[in-house]
C-alpha positions as semicolon CSV with decimal commas, in nm:
position;residue;x (nm);y (nm);z (nm)
1;X;2,083;-1,294;-10,253
2;X;1,935;-0,969;-10,113
3;X;2,272;-0,804;-10,101
4;X;2,335;-0,910;-10,466
5;X;1,992;-0,762;-10,553
6;X;2,090;-0,430;-10,390
7;X;2,429;-0,401;-10,573
8;X;2,464;-0,060;-10,750
9;X;2,135;0,053;-10,610
10;X;2,101;0,402;-10,452
11;X;2,143;0,380;-10,093
12;X;2,102;0,653;-9,807
13;X;2,269;0,589;-9,476
14;X;2,207;0,797;-9,171
15;X;2,506;0,811;-8,921
16;X;2,529;0,849;-8,547
17;X;2,682;1,201;-8,588
18;X;2,374;1,328;-8,789
19;X;2,525;1,311;-9,146
20;X;2,348;1,142;-9,420
21;X;2,545;0,975;-9,695
22;X;2,394;0,891;-10,038
23;X;2,562;0,678;-10,298
24;X;2,569;0,359;-10,499
25;X;2,604;0,036;-10,293
26;X;2,932;-0,143;-10,391
27;X;2,983;-0,391;-10,108
28;X;2,975;-0,484;-9,734
29;X;3,174;-0,705;-9,517
30;X;3,122;-0,927;-9,203
31;X;3,179;-0,622;-8,978
32;X;2,873;-0,452;-9,133
33;X;3,101;-0,180;-9,291
34;X;2,946;-0,053;-9,612
35;X;3,121;0,091;-9,925
36;X;2,927;0,346;-10,133
37;X;3,042;0,469;-10,474
38;X;2,964;0,816;-10,612
39;X;2,898;0,919;-10,245
40;X;2,776;1,256;-10,137
41;X;2,752;1,376;-9,775
42;X;2,459;1,579;-9,649
43;X;2,464;1,768;-9,310
44;X;2,179;1,836;-9,089
45;X;2,023;2,174;-9,143
46;X;2,129;2,438;-8,893
47;X;1,903;2,620;-8,637
48;X;1,771;2,852;-8,908
49;X;1,670;2,554;-9,131
50;X;1,935;2,625;-9,393
51;X;2,093;2,329;-9,562
52;X;2,446;2,341;-9,691
53;X;2,537;2,224;-10,034
54;X;2,609;1,840;-10,033
55;X;2,984;1,752;-10,035
56;X;3,108;1,501;-10,293
57;X;3,311;1,222;-10,129
58;X;3,344;0,971;-10,414
59;X;3,416;0,625;-10,287
60;X;3,337;0,604;-9,915
61;X;3,354;0,332;-9,645
62;X;3,098;0,379;-9,361
63;X;3,185;0,184;-9,037
64;X;2,896;-0,037;-8,933
65;X;2,905;0,080;-8,578
66;X;2,827;0,433;-8,695
67;X;2,511;0,344;-8,907
68;X;2,179;0,435;-8,761
69;X;1,955;0,344;-9,061
70;X;1,979;0,248;-9,424
71;X;1,728;0,319;-9,706
72;X;1,733;0,154;-10,041
73;X;1,583;0,331;-10,351
74;X;1,406;0,024;-10,503
75;X;1,326;0,232;-10,822
76;X;1,705;0,278;-10,893
77;X;1,781;-0,095;-10,889
78;X;1,954;-0,195;-11,205
79;X;1,752;-0,461;-11,410
80;X;1,828;-0,814;-11,324
81;X;1,898;-1,064;-11,602
82;X;1,652;-1,342;-11,634
83;X;1,746;-1,654;-11,444
84;X;1,766;-1,987;-11,627
85;X;1,600;-2,293;-11,508
86;X;1,864;-2,498;-11,660
87;X;2,224;-2,473;-11,524
């Protein structure tokens, strides 16, 4: 149910190589791989503190073994339809 609640939410994933990917959560699998839509890649700032322009990736699959942390933007979650007491 939690994953379903996160569907289409903005998600930021930090990876083992220092990159950060930001995109819309599409799905995951049993191996903890994550698919992000409308994904952009952000690199670590260089020694001078300069940040490069983010690179647009589009649809991206992030292997679970390379994920260091995940952050969900709760404010970006789409509204959930009300659940009915009667089914």
